[in-house]
Phi, psi and omega in degrees: 000133179288159180297326180293317180292319179299320179294321179295317179297315179300321180296320179296319180289328174298316178299320178298318180297317179297321181295317182290327177295320182294335181272328192246337185199145176291151180226137176256004182293140179254345181245140177294155180238141177288140178264123177253122181255126178290145173083009177265115181302148183296335183272003182269137171267132177244139183206177178052058179287149177209144179258128175291117182291348181274310186239002176076006179292154180258122178250147174198174175244153191215149177205167178237151177064231182257018187272045180302324183276004178223068184269164176247129175276127183233159180232129175251117183292148176295132181216104181061234179270008180214220182224152177274190182294132180283154178217152179305143182223152177070309179244147180292149177298139181079013177308138185302324185259323181078182179201160180207172176056061175293132180222133183264152165288162185299327181271357179077007182280338182231146175235125178257145176208169183253134177207155176254020176294151179299140179284337179203172180296336180274358182277095185276344180237093181302145182220161177287128181220167175267126179245160182219143169234146179253145179292135178233089183064238179273358182234202183225153178281197180273142179295139175229143176281134180288148183281175169295147009268007177296307175261157178221192176275005174252179183282133171237134186218153163055048181290152176227141184253143174270171178299331179279354180095358175294149177247137172252117193235115169293126188215155176255019183294161180305141182105350178287145179277324180245198179296316177224127178241161178270130178240142175261129178242102187287144177289135178224099181062237179270002181227211182224149177274183182302144179290139181243125179284127181281140185281174171296149009270005180296312176254145176207195184289347176273182183261138176241079189274356184206157181196164173232144177230000000 
């Protein structure tokens, strides 16, 4: 891992630590602290951290070498003032397609992630889409691909949900100014309304592949 990449990963985990403190305990610390997770091999890159709002566990996706497009989503349980050893979650370890960028709904009932697994048996050309699993007691249900207009026949990645249930989705669908633009997909009852392209300066001729809300 390069020093620049290692620094970026450390910064993301620091942000995760700050987030969990703000939810669970007051802090008087003025300086960020690096998060050390037991059981993470030195050759693994960790990215896309997220805190489960229900139990405070730390979720992220991880890969080794050049396998960015085939990541494993893992969960580190809350343990005292930090987290325990992470283990694969939602998808089995070594899953053929993998997943990345786990993001929770505000109430913790849903987990969204990105995968290029086929959406159906008739899907002969896998594409990047937004998938969702719902909490089932102490576990999770089966992953399902979200319908249009959240997903399209173009790539959708790294979605984030608001407290109202709206999704902000980086997408390459027609109408984008750059390679990937951010689209807002408003919640409508049990589904979503038409996707809305966000104006400048949020979107421009460059790519906007990720966001937090």
